[in-house]
Every structure is written in C-alpha cells, then in structure tokens.
C-alpha positions as CSV (number, residue, x, y, z in Angstrom):
1,M,-24.6,14.0,71.4
2,R,-22.7,16.5,69.8
3,S,-22.3,20.0,70.9
4,K,-23.0,23.1,69.0
5,G,-19.7,24.0,68.7
6,S,-18.6,20.7,67.0
7,S,-21.2,21.0,64.0
8,N,-19.9,24.7,63.6
9,R,-16.6,23.0,62.7
10,L,-18.0,20.5,60.7
11,S,-19.7,23.1,58.5
12,G,-16.6,25.0,58.1
13,M,-14.5,22.4,57.1
14,V,-17.2,21.3,54.5
15,T,-17.3,24.5,53.4
16,R,-13.9,25.4,52.6
17,S,-13.8,21.4,51.1
18,W,-16.2,22.8,48.6
19,I,-14.6,26.3,47.9
20,S,-10.9,24.2,47.5
21,N,-12.8,21.7,44.9
22,L,-14.3,24.4,43.1
23,M,-11.1,26.6,42.9
24,L,-8.9,23.3,41.7
25,S,-11.8,22.7,39.1
26,M,-11.3,26.4,37.9
27,F,-8.1,26.0,37.7
28,A,-7.7,22.9,35.8
29,A,-10.2,24.3,33.2
30,F,-8.4,27.2,32.5
31,A,-5.1,25.2,32.1
32,T,-7.0,23.2,30.0
33,I,-7.9,25.9,27.7
34,Y,-4.4,27.5,27.9
35,V,-2.6,24.4,26.8
36,A,-5.1,23.7,23.7
37,G,-4.7,27.2,22.6
38,R,-1.3,27.0,22.8
39,L,-1.0,23.4,20.6
40,W,-3.6,25.1,18.0
41,Q,-1.5,28.2,17.6
42,D,1.7,25.7,17.2
43,S,-0.4,23.3,14.4
44,Q,-1.4,26.4,12.8
45,S,2.1,27.8,12.7
46,R,3.3,24.7,11.4
47,V,0.5,24.5,8.4
48,Y,1.8,28.0,7.5
49,L,5.4,27.2,7.6
50,M,4.9,24.3,5.3
51,K,2.6,26.5,2.6
52,D,5.6,29.0,2.7
53,L,8.3,26.6,2.2
54,D,6.5,24.7,-0.7
55,R,5.8,28.0,-2.2
56,I,9.7,29.1,-2.0
57,T,10.7,25.5,-3.2
58,G,8.1,25.4,-5.8
59,Q,8.0,21.2,-5.0
60,G,4.0,21.5,-4.0
61,Q,4.4,18.4,-1.8
62,S,7.7,18.1,-0.1
63,A,6.9,14.6,2.1
64,I,7.2,11.5,0.2
65,S,5.4,8.5,1.7
66,V,7.4,5.6,2.9
67,D,5.4,3.4,0.4
68,D,6.7,5.7,-2.4
69,T,9.9,5.5,-1.0
70,L,10.1,1.7,-0.9
71,K,8.5,1.9,-4.3
72,I,11.0,4.1,-5.8
73,I,14.1,2.0,-4.3
74,G,12.8,-1.2,-5.8
75,C,12.7,0.1,-9.3
76,R,16.3,1.3,-8.8
77,E,17.1,-2.2,-7.9
78,H,15.3,-3.5,-10.7
79,H,16.9,-0.9,-13.2
80,K,20.3,-2.1,-12.0
81,K,19.5,-5.7,-12.6
82,L,17.9,-4.9,-15.9
83,S,20.9,-3.2,-17.0
84,A,23.0,-5.7,-15.6
85,L,21.1,-8.7,-17.3
86,E,21.4,-6.5,-21.1
87,M,25.3,-6.5,-20.5
88,E,25.5,-9.9,-20.1
89,L,23.3,-10.4,-23.2
90,A,25.2,-8.3,-25.2
91,T,28.5,-10.2,-24.4
92,A,27.0,-13.6,-24.9
93,Q,25.9,-12.4,-28.4
94,Q,29.3,-11.1,-29.3
95,E,30.7,-14.4,-27.9
96,G,28.5,-16.0,-30.6
97,F,25.4,-17.2,-28.8
98,V,22.0,-17.0,-30.8
99,S,18.8,-17.1,-29.0
100,K,16.1,-19.5,-30.0
101,H,13.7,-16.7,-31.1
102,S,16.7,-14.9,-32.9
103,R,16.9,-18.1,-35.3
104,E,13.1,-18.7,-35.9
105,T,12.5,-15.1,-36.9
106,S,15.7,-14.8,-39.2
107,G,15.0,-18.0,-41.1
108,N,12.5,-19.0,-43.7
109,K,9.1,-17.4,-41.9
110,S,8.5,-19.9,-39.4
111,K,5.3,-19.8,-37.6
112,K,4.9,-19.4,-34.3
113,R,2.6,-21.7,-32.3
114,P,0.8,-20.4,-29.6
115,L,0.4,-22.8,-26.1
116,L,-2.9,-22.9,-25.0
117,V,-4.2,-24.5,-22.1
118,I,-7.5,-24.8,-21.1
119,G,-9.0,-26.0,-17.8
120,V,-12.7,-26.6,-16.8
121,F,-14.0,-27.2,-13.6
122,T,-16.9,-29.6,-13.3
123,A,-18.3,-31.6,-10.4
124,F,-17.8,-35.0,-9.9
125,G,-20.6,-37.1,-11.8
126,H,-20.7,-34.4,-14.5
127,K,-19.2,-36.6,-17.1
128,N,-21.7,-35.1,-20.0
129,N,-20.6,-31.9,-19.2
130,R,-17.2,-32.6,-19.6
131,D,-17.6,-34.7,-22.7
132,A,-19.6,-31.4,-24.3
133,I,-16.9,-28.9,-23.4
134,R,-14.3,-31.6,-25.0
135,K,-15.7,-31.8,-27.8
136,A,-16.6,-27.9,-28.4
137,W,-12.9,-26.9,-27.7
138,M,-10.5,-29.7,-28.6
139,G,-10.6,-31.1,-31.8
140,T,-11.3,-34.6,-32.5
141,G,-10.9,-37.2,-35.7
142,M,-9.3,-35.3,-38.7
143,Y,-9.0,-32.0,-36.7
144,L,-6.8,-33.7,-34.3
145,P,-3.6,-33.9,-36.4
146,L,-4.0,-30.0,-37.2
147,L,-3.9,-29.1,-33.8
148,S,-0.8,-31.5,-32.8
149,K,1.1,-29.8,-35.8
C-alpha cells in the first residue's frame, strides 16, 4: 500500500501538470490570434497600396496574367511572320510572279467553282438511306454534267 505522503506528491504533480498544460494552451491561443491579426493587417495594407498604385498610374489593373502574356507574345510572333511573308510576296510580284487567283480575276469574268464535299454517316446495312440521301443531294443523269463543269 501507499503511504499518505506519496499520494500527496502525486496529486501535486497532477495539479502542476494540469496548470502547465492550461498555461501552454493559453499561450498558443494568444500567439495564434496575434499572428493572424498581423497577417490580416499586412494583407489590408497590401490591398490599400495596390489600389493607391492603380489610382496613381491610372492603369486600373496593373497585373497581367500569364495566359495574357503568352497570347501577346504569340500575336507578336505571328505579326512578324505575316510581315515577312508580305515582304516575300511583294518581292515575288516584282520579279514577275502572278498568282493563280489574280490571273482568274483579271481575265474574262471567270467563275469561281466552289468545292463541296458532303459526308454522310449511316450504319452498315442501311443502303436505302444512303441511296435516298445521294439522290437528294447529288445530281444524276442530265444534271451530272452540270456539276462536273
């Protein structure tokens, strides 16, 4: 059995342990509140500074996203390629190259024939459906030569 003195020592240690845990918990809670408050103040000051900077510079939105930057770079590259191709075309025309398109339009009112491709998906075994669609869209007999000209 335990003596009276040893039980008093155990209860005193439990009380000290309970008090130290309580103090540690309070300190951690206050530290958390302090850090969160400081972070909130910092974010508020950054928002204020950004608005002030936008007001001073008059830009409205000072930050450009990465996607917008990539689009701008891509447009610049395409513009450079286009200007280089235009210069090549101008030099080729000076050397006497005439495009097929310009010959057709400068001659006797040549008609442009549109190229038309129609694809119809039907299941296997539906030959009647395919034939009906072909008859409706494609000429047969005397209409066929008109389409081939």
